[in-house]
ZADO-1210 file (C-alpha; in nm, 4 decimals, padded with zeros to 6 digits):
<atoms>
<atom x="21.5430" y="-02.9106" z="00.0490" code="MET" pos="1"/>
<atom x="21.4426" y="-02.8373" z="00.3970" code="ARG" pos="2"/>
<atom x="21.5641" y="-02.4912" z="00.3427" code="GLY" pos="3"/>
<atom x="21.3726" y="-02.4572" z="00.0272" code="GLU" pos="4"/>
<atom x="21.0583" y="-02.5733" z="00.1961" code="ARG" pos="5"/>
<atom x="21.1113" y="-02.3357" z="00.4733" code="ALA" pos="6"/>
<atom x="21.1788" y="-02.0618" z="00.2299" code="GLY" pos="7"/>
<atom x="20.8702" y="-02.1495" z="00.0458" code="SER" pos="8"/>
<atom x="20.6720" y="-02.1619" z="00.3580" code="ARG" pos="9"/>
<atom x="20.8230" y="-01.8317" z="00.4525" code="SER" pos="10"/>
<atom x="20.7474" y="-01.6819" z="00.1226" code="ARG" pos="11"/>
<atom x="20.4002" y="-01.8270" z="00.1360" code="GLY" pos="12"/>
<atom x="20.3498" y="-01.6914" z="00.4828" code="GLY" pos="13"/>
<atom x="20.4491" y="-01.3497" z="00.3742" code="SER" pos="14"/>
<atom x="20.2105" y="-01.3779" z="00.0776" code="ARG" pos="15"/>
<atom x="19.9177" y="-01.4752" z="00.2927" code="TYR" pos="16"/>
<atom x="19.9894" y="-01.2247" z="00.5571" code="SER" pos="17"/>
<atom x="20.0065" y="-00.9356" z="00.3220" code="ASN" pos="18"/>
<atom x="19.6957" y="-00.7173" z="00.3618" code="ASP" pos="19"/>
<atom x="19.7053" y="-00.6130" z="-00.0003" code="ASP" pos="20"/>
<atom x="19.6844" y="-00.9659" z="-00.1368" code="SER" pos="21"/>
<atom x="19.3869" y="-01.0559" z="-00.3514" code="PRO" pos="22"/>
<atom x="19.2847" y="-01.3505" z="-00.1372" code="MET" pos="23"/>
<atom x="19.2599" y="-01.1379" z="00.1722" code="ASP" pos="24"/>
<atom x="19.0482" y="-00.8825" z="-00.0093" code="THR" pos="25"/>
<atom x="18.8042" y="-01.1514" z="-00.1240" code="THR" pos="26"/>
<atom x="18.7679" y="-01.2929" z="00.2228" code="LEU" pos="27"/>
<atom x="18.7038" y="-00.9520" z="00.3707" code="LEU" pos="28"/>
<atom x="18.4379" y="-00.8768" z="00.1129" code="ASP" pos="29"/>
<atom x="18.2514" y="-01.1971" z="00.1976" code="LEU" pos="30"/>
<atom x="18.2094" y="-01.0965" z="00.5618" code="GLU" pos="31"/>
<atom x="17.8956" y="-00.8992" z="00.6360" code="PRO" pos="32"/>
<atom x="17.9405" y="-00.5449" z="00.7450" code="ASP" pos="33"/>
<atom x="17.7318" y="-00.4786" z="01.0500" code="GLU" pos="34"/>
<atom x="17.7539" y="-00.1073" z="01.0001" code="GLN" pos="35"/>
<atom x="17.6265" y="-00.1162" z="00.6361" code="GLN" pos="36"/>
<atom x="17.2552" y="-00.0018" z="00.6400" code="PRO" pos="37"/>
<atom x="17.1413" y="-00.2005" z="00.3327" code="PHE" pos="38"/>
<atom x="17.2257" y="-00.5401" z="00.1994" code="LEU" pos="39"/>
<atom x="17.3561" y="-00.5639" z="-00.1509" code="ARG" pos="40"/>
<atom x="17.0721" y="-00.6426" z="-00.3940" code="ALA" pos="41"/>
<atom x="17.0717" y="-00.9805" z="-00.5602" code="GLN" pos="42"/>
<atom x="17.0894" y="-00.9988" z="-00.9350" code="LYS" pos="43"/>
<atom x="16.7405" y="-01.0498" z="-01.0962" code="ARG" pos="44"/>
<atom x="16.6797" y="-01.3169" z="-01.3556" code="VAL" pos="45"/>
<atom x="16.5620" y="-01.1549" z="-01.6814" code="PRO" pos="46"/>
<atom x="16.2086" y="-01.2597" z="-01.8015" code="VAL" pos="47"/>
<atom x="16.1372" y="-01.2821" z="-02.1703" code="ARG" pos="48"/>
<atom x="15.8113" y="-01.0916" z="-02.2631" code="ARG" pos="49"/>
<atom x="15.5925" y="-01.1002" z="-02.5778" code="GLY" pos="50"/>
<atom x="15.5142" y="-00.8015" z="-02.8024" code="PRO" pos="51"/>
<atom x="15.1456" y="-00.7725" z="-02.6656" code="LEU" pos="52"/>
<atom x="15.0080" y="-00.7684" z="-02.3112" code="PRO" pos="53"/>
<atom x="14.8583" y="-01.0934" z="-02.1900" code="LYS" pos="54"/>
<atom x="14.4962" y="-00.9629" z="-02.1722" code="LYS" pos="55"/>
<atom x="14.5148" y="-00.8102" z="-02.5188" code="THR" pos="56"/>
<atom x="14.6503" y="-01.1316" z="-02.6643" code="ALA" pos="57"/>
<atom x="14.3691" y="-01.3302" z="-02.4991" code="HIS" pos="58"/>
<atom x="14.1016" y="-01.0988" z="-02.6374" code="ARG" pos="59"/>
<atom x="14.2554" y="-01.1042" z="-02.9820" code="LEU" pos="60"/>
<atom x="14.2585" y="-01.4818" z="-02.9801" code="ARG" pos="61"/>
<atom x="13.8883" y="-01.4969" z="-02.8820" code="ASN" pos="62"/>
<atom x="13.8009" y="-01.2449" z="-03.1534" code="ALA" pos="63"/>
<atom x="13.9788" y="-01.4519" z="-03.4145" code="LEU" pos="64"/>
<atom x="13.7980" y="-01.7666" z="-03.3030" code="ILE" pos="65"/>
<atom x="13.4582" y="-01.5903" z="-03.3162" code="ALA" pos="66"/>
<atom x="13.5361" y="-01.4499" z="-03.6610" code="ALA" pos="67"/>
<atom x="13.6275" y="-01.7947" z="-03.7797" code="GLY" pos="68"/>
<atom x="13.3032" y="-01.9436" z="-03.6495" code="VAL" pos="69"/>
<atom x="13.0939" y="-01.6672" z="-03.8052" code="LEU" pos="70"/>
<atom x="13.2738" y="-01.7087" z="-04.1322" code="GLY" pos="71"/>
<atom x="13.2026" y="-02.0808" z="-04.1322" code="ALA" pos="72"/>
<atom x="12.8351" y="-02.0210" z="-04.0512" code="VAL" pos="73"/>
<atom x="12.8033" y="-01.7585" z="-04.3241" code="PHE" pos="74"/>
<atom x="12.9674" y="-01.9849" z="-04.5785" code="ALA" pos="75"/>
<atom x="12.7353" y="-02.2702" z="-04.4818" code="SER" pos="76"/>
<atom x="12.4356" y="-02.0384" z="-04.5049" code="GLY" pos="77"/>
<atom x="12.5334" y="-01.9283" z="-04.8537" code="MET" pos="78"/>
<atom x="12.5636" y="-02.2893" z="-04.9622" code="VAL" pos="79"/>
<atom x="12.2184" y="-02.3753" z="-04.8271" code="PHE" pos="80"/>
<atom x="12.0668" y="-02.0548" z="-04.9729" code="TYR" pos="81"/>
<atom x="12.1945" y="-02.1315" z="-05.3199" code="ARG" pos="82"/>
<atom x="12.0710" y="-02.4851" z="-05.2921" code="TYR" pos="83"/>
<atom x="11.7269" y="-02.3819" z="-05.1667" code="GLY" pos="84"/>
<atom x="11.6877" y="-02.1108" z="-05.4307" code="ALA" pos="85"/>
<atom x="11.7814" y="-02.3297" z="-05.7250" code="SER" pos="86"/>
<atom x="11.6718" y="-02.6813" z="-05.6340" code="SER" pos="87"/>
<atom x="11.3588" y="-02.8206" z="-05.7990" code="TRP" pos="88"/>
<atom x="11.2647" y="-02.9856" z="-05.4697" code="ARG" pos="89"/>
<atom x="11.1344" y="-02.6525" z="-05.3315" code="PHE" pos="90"/>
<atom x="10.9154" y="-02.5625" z="-05.6309" code="ARG" pos="91"/>
<atom x="10.5337" y="-02.5598" z="-05.5962" code="VAL" pos="92"/>
<atom x="10.4564" y="-02.7427" z="-05.9181" code="ASP" pos="93"/>
<atom x="10.0763" y="-02.7783" z="-05.8978" code="SER" pos="94"/>
<atom x="09.7652" y="-02.6712" z="-05.7075" code="SER" pos="95"/>
<atom x="09.7582" y="-03.0134" z="-05.5432" code="ASP" pos="96"/>
<atom x="10.0434" y="-02.8927" z="-05.3236" code="LEU" pos="97"/>
<atom x="09.8228" y="-02.6104" z="-05.1859" code="ILE" pos="98"/>
<atom x="09.6024" y="-02.7287" z="-04.8987" code="GLU" pos="99"/>
<atom x="09.2911" y="-02.5264" z="-04.8102" code="VAL" pos="100"/>
<atom x="09.0906" y="-02.5619" z="-04.4873" code="SER" pos="101"/>
<atom x="08.8094" y="-02.3772" z="-04.3112" code="GLY" pos="102"/>
<atom x="08.6032" y="-02.2958" z="-04.6201" code="THR" pos="103"/>
<atom x="08.2290" y="-02.3506" z="-04.6372" code="LYS" pos="104"/>
<atom x="08.0952" y="-02.0757" z="-04.8584" code="HIS" pos="105"/>
<atom x="08.4199" y="-01.9780" z="-05.0304" code="VAL" pos="106"/>
<atom x="08.4993" y="-02.2067" z="-05.3202" code="SER" pos="107"/>
<atom x="08.8430" y="-02.3494" z="-05.3900" code="ARG" pos="108"/>
<atom x="08.8326" y="-02.1665" z="-05.7204" code="GLY" pos="109"/>
<atom x="08.8187" y="-01.8323" z="-05.5375" code="GLN" pos="110"/>
<atom x="09.1207" y="-01.9353" z="-05.3313" code="ILE" pos="111"/>
<atom x="09.3122" y="-02.0465" z="-05.6397" code="MET" pos="112"/>
<atom x="09.2479" y="-01.7140" z="-05.8111" code="ARG" pos="113"/>
<atom x="09.4666" y="-01.5652" z="-05.5400" code="VAL" pos="114"/>
<atom x="09.7176" y="-01.8460" z="-05.4919" code="MET" pos="115"/>
<atom x="09.7339" y="-01.9709" z="-05.8500" code="GLY" pos="116"/>
<atom x="09.9877" y="-01.7090" z="-05.9535" code="GLY" pos="117"/>
<atom x="10.2448" y="-01.8690" z="-05.7222" code="ASP" pos="118"/>
<atom x="10.2294" y="-02.2111" z="-05.8832" code="ILE" pos="119"/>
<atom x="10.5693" y="-02.2883" z="-06.0336" code="GLY" pos="120"/>
<atom x="10.7542" y="-02.0585" z="-05.7932" code="ARG" pos="121"/>
<atom x="11.0053" y="-02.1503" z="-05.5287" code="ASN" pos="122"/>
<atom x="10.8294" y="-02.1956" z="-05.1946" code="VAL" pos="123"/>
<atom x="11.0796" y="-01.9635" z="-05.0232" code="PHE" pos="124"/>
<atom x="10.9983" y="-01.6728" z="-05.2565" code="PHE" pos="125"/>
<atom x="10.6187" y="-01.6781" z="-05.2243" code="ILE" pos="126"/>
<atom x="10.5055" y="-01.3589" z="-05.0375" code="PRO" pos="127"/>
<atom x="10.2862" y="-01.5071" z="-04.7665" code="LEU" pos="128"/>
<atom x="10.1734" y="-01.1717" z="-04.6235" code="GLU" pos="129"/>
<atom x="10.0596" y="-01.0443" z="-04.9635" code="ASP" pos="130"/>
<atom x="09.8638" y="-01.3659" z="-05.0208" code="CYS" pos="131"/>
<atom x="09.6970" y="-01.3241" z="-04.6814" code="LYS" pos="132"/>
<atom x="09.5848" y="-00.9683" z="-04.7598" code="LYS" pos="133"/>
<atom x="09.4456" y="-01.0689" z="-05.1000" code="GLN" pos="134"/>
<atom x="09.2503" y="-01.3571" z="-04.9482" code="LEU" pos="135"/>
<atom x="09.0963" y="-01.1256" z="-04.6870" code="GLU" pos="136"/>
<atom x="08.9706" y="-00.9028" z="-04.9683" code="ASP" pos="137"/>
<atom x="08.7220" y="-01.1800" z="-05.0528" code="ILE" pos="138"/>
<atom x="08.3963" y="-01.0661" z="-04.8783" code="PRO" pos="139"/>
<atom x="08.3221" y="-01.4019" z="-04.7176" code="TRP" pos="140"/>
<atom x="08.6704" y="-01.4331" z="-04.5621" code="ILE" pos="141"/>
<atom x="08.7103" y="-01.2564" z="-04.2281" code="GLU" pos="142"/>
<atom x="09.0690" y="-01.3715" z="-04.1670" code="SER" pos="143"/>
<atom x="09.3208" y="-01.5986" z="-04.3383" code="ALA" pos="144"/>
<atom x="09.6682" y="-01.7375" z="-04.2807" code="SER" pos="145"/>
<atom x="09.9140" y="-01.8806" z="-04.5322" code="VAL" pos="146"/>
<atom x="10.1939" y="-02.1133" z="-04.4205" code="MET" pos="147"/>
<atom x="10.4774" y="-02.2891" z="-04.6056" code="ARG" pos="148"/>
<atom x="10.5786" y="-02.6457" z="-04.5351" code="PHE" pos="149"/>
<atom x="10.9024" y="-02.7878" z="-04.6676" code="LEU" pos="150"/>
<atom x="10.9925" y="-02.8957" z="-04.9149" code="PRO" pos="151"/>
<atom x="10.7226" y="-02.7548" z="-05.1480" code="ASN" pos="152"/>
<atom x="10.3772" y="-02.7303" z="-04.9875" code="ARG" pos="153"/>
<atom x="10.1505" y="-02.4409" z="-04.8862" code="LEU" pos="154"/>
<atom x="09.8597" y="-02.4431" z="-04.6439" code="LYS" pos="155"/>
<atom x="09.5774" y="-02.1874" z="-04.6423" code="VAL" pos="156"/>
<atom x="09.3539" y="-02.1619" z="-04.3345" code="GLU" pos="157"/>
<atom x="09.0383" y="-01.9509" z="-04.3657" code="VAL" pos="158"/>
<atom x="08.7923" y="-01.8155" z="-04.1097" code="HIS" pos="159"/>
<atom x="08.4670" y="-01.7146" z="-04.2771" code="GLU" pos="160"/>
<atom x="08.2279" y="-01.4407" z="-04.1734" code="ARG" pos="161"/>
<atom x="07.9004" y="-01.5157" z="-03.9955" code="THR" pos="162"/>
<atom x="07.5921" y="-01.3595" z="-04.1574" code="PRO" pos="163"/>
<atom x="07.3319" y="-01.2083" z="-03.9233" code="VAL" pos="164"/>
<atom x="07.0739" y="-01.0587" z="-04.1607" code="ALA" pos="165"/>
<atom x="06.9661" y="-01.0084" z="-04.5178" code="PHE" pos="166"/>
<atom x="07.0040" y="-00.6704" z="-04.6830" code="VAL" pos="167"/>
<atom x="06.8444" y="-00.5254" z="-04.9954" code="GLN" pos="168"/>
<atom x="07.0969" y="-00.3523" z="-05.2202" code="LEU" pos="169"/>
<atom x="07.0155" y="-00.2452" z="-05.5752" code="ASN" pos="170"/>
<atom x="06.7114" y="-00.4676" z="-05.5796" code="GLY" pos="171"/>
<atom x="06.9048" y="-00.7816" z="-05.4828" code="ALA" pos="172"/>
<atom x="06.9079" y="-00.9693" z="-05.1548" code="SER" pos="173"/>
<atom x="07.2467" y="-01.0256" z="-04.9994" code="GLU" pos="174"/>
<atom x="07.3840" y="-01.1247" z="-04.6597" code="LEU" pos="175"/>
<atom x="07.5492" y="-00.8943" z="-04.4091" code="ILE" pos="176"/>
<atom x="07.7579" y="-00.9654" z="-04.0997" code="ASP" pos="177"/>
<atom x="07.7701" y="-00.7894" z="-03.7622" code="ALA" pos="178"/>
<atom x="08.0360" y="-00.5460" z="-03.8863" code="ASN" pos="179"/>
<atom x="07.8382" y="-00.4345" z="-04.1909" code="GLY" pos="180"/>
<atom x="08.0308" y="-00.6339" z="-04.4529" code="VAL" pos="181"/>
<atom x="07.8010" y="-00.7416" z="-04.7370" code="VAL" pos="182"/>
<atom x="07.8397" y="-01.0924" z="-04.8833" code="MET" pos="183"/>
<atom x="07.6895" y="-01.2627" z="-05.1845" code="ASP" pos="184"/>
<atom x="07.4416" y="-01.5413" z="-05.1290" code="LEU" pos="185"/>
<atom x="07.6142" y="-01.8816" z="-05.1380" code="PRO" pos="186"/>
<atom x="07.5966" y="-02.0390" z="-05.4819" code="VAL" pos="187"/>
<atom x="07.6235" y="-02.3943" z="-05.3537" code="ASN" pos="188"/>
<atom x="07.2891" y="-02.3726" z="-05.1725" code="GLY" pos="189"/>
<atom x="07.4184" y="-02.5800" z="-04.8810" code="GLN" pos="190"/>
<atom x="07.3073" y="-02.3279" z="-04.6181" code="SER" pos="191"/>
<atom x="06.9641" y="-02.1862" z="-04.5473" code="SER" pos="192"/>
<atom x="06.9094" y="-01.8771" z="-04.3352" code="TYR" pos="193"/>
<atom x="06.6126" y="-01.7303" z="-04.1517" code="SER" pos="194"/>
<atom x="06.6995" y="-01.3672" z="-04.0911" code="PHE" pos="195"/>
<atom x="06.5050" y="-01.0418" z="-04.1027" code="PRO" pos="196"/>
<atom x="06.5807" y="-00.8021" z="-04.3856" code="VAL" pos="197"/>
<atom x="06.7584" y="-00.4798" z="-04.2917" code="ILE" pos="198"/>
<atom x="06.6278" y="-00.1835" z="-04.4882" code="THR" pos="199"/>
<atom x="06.7676" y="00.1645" z="-04.5402" code="GLY" pos="200"/>
<atom x="07.1153" y="00.0608" z="-04.6578" code="PHE" pos="201"/>
<atom x="07.2627" y="00.1652" z="-04.9920" code="THR" pos="202"/>
<atom x="07.5430" y="00.0094" z="-05.1918" code="ASP" pos="203"/>
<atom x="07.7452" y="00.3339" z="-05.1832" code="SER" pos="204"/>
<atom x="07.7506" y="00.3573" z="-04.8028" code="GLU" pos="205"/>
<atom x="08.0962" y="00.3174" z="-04.6490" code="PRO" pos="206"/>
<atom x="08.1624" y="00.0522" z="-04.3897" code="LEU" pos="207"/>
<atom x="08.2073" y="00.3236" z="-04.1264" code="SER" pos="208"/>
<atom x="07.8379" y="00.4138" z="-04.1684" code="THR" pos="209"/>
<atom x="07.7048" y="00.0595" z="-04.1682" code="ARG" pos="210"/>
<atom x="07.9013" y="-00.0572" z="-03.8646" code="ALA" pos="211"/>
<atom x="07.7251" y="00.1597" z="-03.5998" code="PRO" pos="212"/>
<atom x="07.3841" y="00.0727" z="-03.7465" code="ARG" pos="213"/>
<atom x="07.4668" y="-00.2960" z="-03.7300" code="MET" pos="214"/>
<atom x="07.5655" y="-00.2491" z="-03.3670" code="LYS" pos="215"/>
<atom x="07.2105" y="-00.1255" z="-03.2955" code="ILE" pos="216"/>
<atom x="07.0664" y="-00.4177" z="-03.4895" code="TYR" pos="217"/>
<atom x="07.2711" y="-00.6696" z="-03.2889" code="MET" pos="218"/>
<atom x="07.1542" y="-00.5084" z="-02.9649" code="GLN" pos="219"/>
<atom x="06.7923" y="-00.5450" z="-03.0808" code="LEU" pos="220"/>
<atom x="06.8390" y="-00.9139" z="-03.1666" code="ILE" pos="221"/>
<atom x="07.0163" y="-00.9912" z="-02.8387" code="ARG" pos="222"/>
<atom x="06.7407" y="-00.8305" z="-02.6317" code="GLU" pos="223"/>
<atom x="06.4592" y="-01.0017" z="-02.8190" code="LEU" pos="224"/>
<atom x="06.6255" y="-01.3425" z="-02.7839" code="ASP" pos="225"/>
<atom x="06.7522" y="-01.2930" z="-02.4282" code="ALA" pos="226"/>
<atom x="06.4666" y="-01.4929" z="-02.2745" code="SER" pos="227"/>
<atom x="06.5267" y="-01.7854" z="-02.5090" code="GLY" pos="228"/>
<atom x="06.1980" y="-01.7402" z="-02.6980" code="GLU" pos="229"/>
<atom x="06.3702" y="-01.6413" z="-03.0250" code="LYS" pos="230"/>
<atom x="06.1332" y="-01.3499" z="-03.0830" code="ARG" pos="231"/>
<atom x="06.3695" y="-01.2096" z="-03.3463" code="SER" pos="232"/>
<atom x="06.2409" y="-01.4789" z="-03.5837" code="GLN" pos="233"/>
<atom x="05.9015" y="-01.3049" z="-03.5796" code="GLU" pos="234"/>
<atom x="06.0525" y="-00.9999" z="-03.7518" code="LEU" pos="235"/>
<atom x="06.0421" y="-00.9717" z="-04.1275" code="SER" pos="236"/>
<atom x="06.2174" y="-00.6333" z="-04.1634" code="GLU" pos="237"/>
<atom x="06.4270" y="-00.4026" z="-03.9465" code="VAL" pos="238"/>
<atom x="06.4953" y="-00.0354" z="-04.0180" code="ASP" pos="239"/>
<atom x="06.7927" y="00.1069" z="-03.8255" code="VAL" pos="240"/>
<atom x="06.8325" y="00.4223" z="-04.0325" code="THR" pos="241"/>
<atom x="06.7351" y="00.6395" z="-03.7357" code="ASP" pos="242"/>
<atom x="06.9137" y="00.5241" z="-03.4172" code="PRO" pos="243"/>
<atom x="06.6489" y="00.7032" z="-03.2058" code="ASP" pos="244"/>
<atom x="06.3636" y="00.5189" z="-03.3772" code="ASP" pos="245"/>
<atom x="06.4335" y="00.1561" z="-03.4563" code="VAL" pos="246"/>
<atom x="06.1420" y="00.0187" z="-03.6558" code="LYS" pos="247"/>
<atom x="06.0553" y="-00.3470" z="-03.7046" code="VAL" pos="248"/>
<atom x="05.7965" y="-00.5066" z="-03.9281" code="THR" pos="249"/>
<atom x="05.6099" y="-00.8010" z="-03.7773" code="VAL" pos="250"/>
<atom x="05.4264" y="-01.0262" z="-04.0209" code="SER" pos="251"/>
<atom x="05.1686" y="-01.2902" z="-03.9363" code="ASP" pos="252"/>
<atom x="04.8658" y="-01.4492" z="-04.0981" code="ALA" pos="253"/>
<atom x="04.6611" y="-01.1317" z="-04.0476" code="GLN" pos="254"/>
<atom x="04.9099" y="-00.8983" z="-04.2109" code="GLY" pos="255"/>
<atom x="05.2226" y="-00.6937" z="-04.1456" code="ALA" pos="256"/>
<atom x="05.2496" y="-00.4255" z="-03.8768" code="VAL" pos="257"/>
<atom x="05.5221" y="-00.1615" z="-03.8460" code="LEU" pos="258"/>
<atom x="05.6288" y="-00.1236" z="-03.4825" code="VAL" pos="259"/>
<atom x="05.8312" y="00.1733" z="-03.3529" code="HIS" pos="260"/>
<atom x="06.0599" y="00.0585" z="-03.0684" code="LEU" pos="261"/>
<atom x="06.2634" y="00.3751" z="-03.0099" code="GLY" pos="262"/>
<atom x="06.6283" y="00.3545" z="-02.9039" code="SER" pos="263"/>
<atom x="06.6129" y="00.1037" z="-02.6197" code="GLY" pos="264"/>
<atom x="06.4043" y="-00.1245" z="-02.3983" code="LYS" pos="265"/>
<atom x="06.3387" y="-00.3279" z="-02.7106" code="PHE" pos="266"/>
<atom x="06.2175" y="-00.6456" z="-02.5409" code="LEU" pos="267"/>
<atom x="05.9950" y="-00.4621" z="-02.2932" code="GLU" pos="268"/>
<atom x="05.8274" y="-00.2605" z="-02.5672" code="ARG" pos="269"/>
<atom x="05.7937" y="-00.5532" z="-02.8029" code="TYR" pos="270"/>
<atom x="05.6164" y="-00.7549" z="-02.5324" code="LYS" pos="271"/>
<atom x="05.3574" y="-00.4762" z="-02.5084" code="VAL" pos="272"/>
<atom x="05.2896" y="-00.5180" z="-02.8783" code="TYR" pos="273"/>
<atom x="05.2586" y="-00.8970" z="-02.8555" code="VAL" pos="274"/>
<atom x="05.0199" y="-00.8808" z="-02.5583" code="GLU" pos="275"/>
<atom x="04.7818" y="-00.6264" z="-02.7143" code="HIS" pos="276"/>
<atom x="04.8010" y="-00.6726" z="-03.0905" code="VAL" pos="277"/>
<atom x="04.4804" y="-00.8763" z="-03.1079" code="GLN" pos="278"/>
<atom x="04.2978" y="-00.6168" z="-02.8997" code="GLU" pos="279"/>
<atom x="04.4026" y="-00.3419" z="-03.1391" code="TRP" pos="280"/>
<atom x="04.2949" y="-00.5463" z="-03.4394" code="ARG" pos="281"/>
<atom x="03.9495" y="-00.5782" z="-03.2932" code="GLN" pos="282"/>
<atom x="03.9279" y="-00.2048" z="-03.2348" code="GLN" pos="283"/>
<atom x="04.0535" y="-00.0985" z="-03.5772" code="PHE" pos="284"/>
<atom x="03.9515" y="-00.2140" z="-03.9194" code="GLN" pos="285"/>
<atom x="04.3153" y="-00.2200" z="-04.0297" code="LYS" pos="286"/>
<atom x="04.6221" y="-00.2161" z="-03.8072" code="LEU" pos="287"/>
<atom x="04.9157" y="-00.0681" z="-03.9981" code="ASP" pos="288"/>
<atom x="05.1593" y="00.0572" z="-03.7339" code="SER" pos="289"/>
<atom x="05.2105" y="00.1004" z="-03.3620" code="VAL" pos="290"/>
<atom x="05.4356" y="00.3540" z="-03.1896" code="ASP" pos="291"/>
<atom x="05.5773" y="00.2272" z="-02.8587" code="LEU" pos="292"/>
<atom x="05.8495" y="00.4842" z="-02.8073" code="ARG" pos="293"/>
<atom x="05.6840" y="00.6617" z="-02.5178" code="TYR" pos="294"/>
<atom x="05.6517" y="00.5307" z="-02.1657" code="ASP" pos="295"/>
<atom x="05.2930" y="00.4354" z="-02.0672" code="ARG" pos="296"/>
<atom x="05.1591" y="00.5671" z="-02.3989" code="GLN" pos="297"/>
<atom x="05.0960" y="00.3920" z="-02.7287" code="VAL" pos="298"/>
<atom x="04.9938" y="00.5477" z="-03.0591" code="ILE" pos="299"/>
<atom x="04.8191" y="00.3186" z="-03.3057" code="VAL" pos="300"/>
<atom x="04.8429" y="00.3789" z="-03.6796" code="ASN" pos="301"/>
<atom x="05.0663" y="00.6893" z="-03.6589" code="PRO" pos="302"/>
<atom x="05.1956" y="00.6276" z="-04.0109" code="ASP" pos="303"/>
<atom x="04.8530" y="00.5885" z="-04.1782" code="SER" pos="304"/>
<atom x="04.6941" y="00.8562" z="-04.3959" code="HIS" pos="305"/>
<atom x="04.3188" y="00.8193" z="-04.4522" code="GLY" pos="306"/>
<atom x="04.0775" y="01.0205" z="-04.6560" code="ALA" pos="307"/>
<atom x="03.9749" y="01.2118" z="-04.3470" code="THR" pos="308"/>
<atom x="04.2554" y="01.4387" z="-04.2333" code="GLN" pos="309"/>
<atom x="04.3509" y="01.4098" z="-03.8686" code="ALA" pos="310"/>
<atom x="04.4161" y="01.7197" z="-03.6564" code="PRO" pos="311"/>
<atom x="04.7548" y="01.8804" z="-03.6928" code="ALA" pos="312"/>
<atom x="04.8707" y="01.7219" z="-03.3696" code="ALA" pos="313"/>
<atom x="04.8154" y="01.3767" z="-03.5199" code="ALA" pos="314"/>
<atom x="05.0996" y="01.4324" z="-03.7660" code="SER" pos="315"/>
<atom x="05.3401" y="01.4900" z="-03.4753" code="GLU" pos="316"/>
<atom x="05.3226" y="01.1707" z="-03.2706" code="PRO" pos="317"/>
<atom x="05.6387" y="01.2662" z="-03.0838" code="ALA" pos="318"/>
<atom x="05.4275" y="01.5104" z="-02.8809" code="LYS" pos="319"/>
<atom x="05.1903" y="01.2289" z="-02.7844" code="VAL" pos="320"/>
<atom x="04.8833" y="01.4458" z="-02.8320" code="THR" pos="321"/>
<atom x="04.5469" y="01.2657" z="-02.7991" code="PRO" pos="322"/>
<atom x="04.4055" y="01.1874" z="-03.1424" code="VAL" pos="323"/>
<atom x="04.0358" y="01.1413" z="-03.2108" code="LYS" pos="324"/>
<atom x="04.0568" y="01.0860" z="-03.5832" code="ALA" pos="325"/>
<atom x="04.0274" y="00.7235" z="-03.7033" code="PRO" pos="326"/>
<atom x="04.3831" y="00.7237" z="-03.8321" code="VAL" pos="327"/>
<atom x="04.5387" y="00.7488" z="-03.4879" code="ALA" pos="328"/>
<atom x="04.4599" y="00.6276" z="-03.1420" code="HIS" pos="329"/>
<atom x="04.6252" y="00.6700" z="-02.8049" code="LYS" pos="330"/>
<atom x="04.6286" y="00.3673" z="-02.5796" code="TRP" pos="331"/>
<atom x="04.7181" y="00.3458" z="-02.2114" code="HIS" pos="332"/>
<atom x="04.8335" y="00.0061" z="-02.0877" code="PRO" pos="333"/>
<atom x="04.6365" y="-00.1365" z="-01.7987" code="LYS" pos="334"/>
<atom x="04.7825" y="-00.1145" z="-01.4560" code="LYS" pos="335"/>
<atom x="04.8838" y="-00.4439" z="-01.3003" code="ARG" pos="336"/>
</atoms>
C-alpha cells in the first residue's frame, strides 16, 4: 500500500507538474499580465427596454389623461345643455318674470311690445342683443340693457333721453334732446317742462342735420345760464337755422322782440338787449327786432317793413349803414 500511495503521489506529482495540464493553464490565466496594455472587459448585464422612449411614453400618457378629462367635460356639458334646453324650469312663462327699471316716460306696454314675443321661450334662447337694439329704437330710450337671471327671469334696464327744448313739427309740439332726437310728449302728464321752442326744423331732416344745430342751441343755453340767472327761461323761441345768425324771441308783458345774437358772445350781447330794451321802447312806437351782431353797433327794427320805404342800405343791415327812416335805427352803446 505504501508503494501504491507513493505511486499515486508520483503519478499525481507528474500530473501537477505537467505544463500542459488544464489546472496549470487555469492558474496561469488568472494571473495578471503586466505587459498586456488593456484589461479584459467585464461582461455587461443586459437591460430590458420598452418599445417607446421614456419621454415619448410620458407625453403620450399626459395626452391620454388630458383627452380623458376633456371627454368627461364635454359629456357633462352635453348633459347640462340638453337639460337646460328642454326643462320647463328655464321657460319664461309670463310677463311677470320680466323686470323693468329706469322708465319714467316709457310705458311698460312699450317695453312689452318688444319683449312680449319672447314669452314662452327658453331663457337661454332669447336674443338679448336683438332685444337691446329694438328697445333703443323707441325715441325716448337712449340706451338699454337686457340681462337673464336663472332659472327663468329677464331684467330690462333703461336710460331715457333728457329733453332740452320743444320743437314744432307738422304743426305739433314735440320734445327734442341735445342730439336732435325728437320725442313725443309724455302721455302720463307727470312731467312739466319750461323750454323755448326751436323753430326752423322739419320732420324730413336727418339726424345729421339736426345734431350740429342742437350743438349751437346748447352753447346758447349754457352761456345764458352761466351766471346762474337762468336767462334762457326768458326766451320763447330760438332759431338756429343759420349758424352765423342765431335769433331768439324774447316775450314779456309789452310784447315779443326778435333779437339777432350772431354766432357767439351770446351772453354779452343779450345783456346789451336787457339793459336797453326799455330805452328803445320809449324811442320807438313799436319795437319788433334788434340786431346785436356787430360790435359797438346796434340796429333796431331791421326786420320791419313800414309804409315808408327805407333807403336801400336799410335792407342790408350787415353793412351797418346809418338809417334815418323810421323802420331802422342805429344805436351806439354808451362808453363806461
